[in-house]
C-alpha positions in Angstrom: -0.1 -0.1 0.0 1.1 3.3 -1.1 -1.1 5.6 0.7 -4.2 5.3 3.1 -6.6 7.9 3.2 -8.9 8.8 5.9 -12.4 9.6 4.2 -14.0 11.0 6.9 -13.8 14.4 8.5 -14.8 13.2 12.3 -12.2 10.5 11.8 -9.5 12.8 10.6 -10.2 15.3 13.3 -9.8 12.7 15.9 -7.3 10.9 14.8 -4.9 11.9 12.0 -2.4 12.7 13.7 -1.9 10.0 15.6 -2.7 7.6 13.0 0.3 9.5 11.1 2.7 9.0 13.9 2.2 5.4 14.2 2.7 4.4 10.6 5.0 4.3 8.2 2.6 4.3 5.1 1.6 8.0 4.5 -1.7 8.6 5.8 -3.9 11.7 4.6 -7.2 13.0 5.5 -9.9 14.8 4.3 -10.0 18.2 6.3 -7.5 20.2 4.4 -8.7 19.6 0.8 -12.1 20.8 2.4 -10.4 24.0 3.7 -8.5 24.6 1.3 -11.8 24.5 -1.3 -13.5 26.8 1.0 -10.6 29.4 1.7 -10.4 29.3 -2.3 -14.0 30.0 -2.5 -14.6 32.8 0.0 -14.6 36.2 -0.9 -15.8 37.9 2.0 -13.2 35.6 4.5 -16.3 33.8 6.1 -16.6 30.6 6.4 -19.9 28.6 7.4 -19.3 24.5 8.4 -21.9 22.4 8.9 -20.7 19.1 10.5 -20.9 16.5 12.9 -21.0 16.8 16.6 -17.6 14.9 16.4 -15.8 16.9 13.8 -17.1 20.2 15.0 -15.6 19.0 18.8 -12.2 18.5 16.9 -11.7 22.0 15.8 -10.0 20.4 12.6 -11.4 22.5 10.0 -11.4 25.4 12.6 -7.6 24.5 12.8 -6.9 24.0 9.0 -9.0 27.0 7.8 -6.8 29.3 10.7 -3.7 28.0 8.9 -4.5 29.2 5.8 -5.9 32.5 6.8 -5.6 33.8 10.4 -8.1 36.2 9.7 -11.0 34.3 8.5 -14.3 34.5 10.3 -15.0 30.4 11.0 -18.4 29.4 12.5 -19.0 25.9 13.1 -22.6 24.0 13.7 -23.0 20.5 14.9 -25.8 19.5 12.6 -26.1 15.6 14.4 -29.5 14.6 12.0 -28.1 15.6 8.7 -25.3 13.3 8.6 -27.6 10.2 8.9 -29.8 11.5 6.4 -27.0 12.0 3.7 -25.7 8.3 4.5 -29.1 6.7 3.5 -29.0 9.0 0.2 -31.5 11.3 1.3 -30.1 14.5 0.0 -32.7 16.8 -1.7 -36.0 15.2 0.2 -38.8 17.4 2.0 -37.2 15.7 4.9 -33.9 17.3 4.7 -35.4 20.8 3.7 -37.5 20.7 6.7 -35.1 20.0 9.0 -33.0 23.1 7.7 -34.2 25.0 11.1 -34.0 21.9 13.5 -31.1 20.0 12.3 -28.2 22.2 13.7 -27.5 23.6 17.0 -25.5 26.4 17.9 
């Protein structure tokens, strides 16, 4: 194996550095590529993050974004009910739209 990808935001935030320290195979996560994309897309230096509670608690996206630009305004909101719907393939249903105001907590 030449490379391992930790393809989960929560796992990347919680364990990437420990995994990288424990294995000789290169290991990359998905947070920094997502942070770079958000950084490149913003025009007003404000970025909102909707993520699982574990991802928000890990501070991974916030840290990655601030490493790109310390002056970014970053707001992270845990959305625990959204991920299970998306994992079931439910992305654009009325249930997902109806959750908009209730899915995330501050």
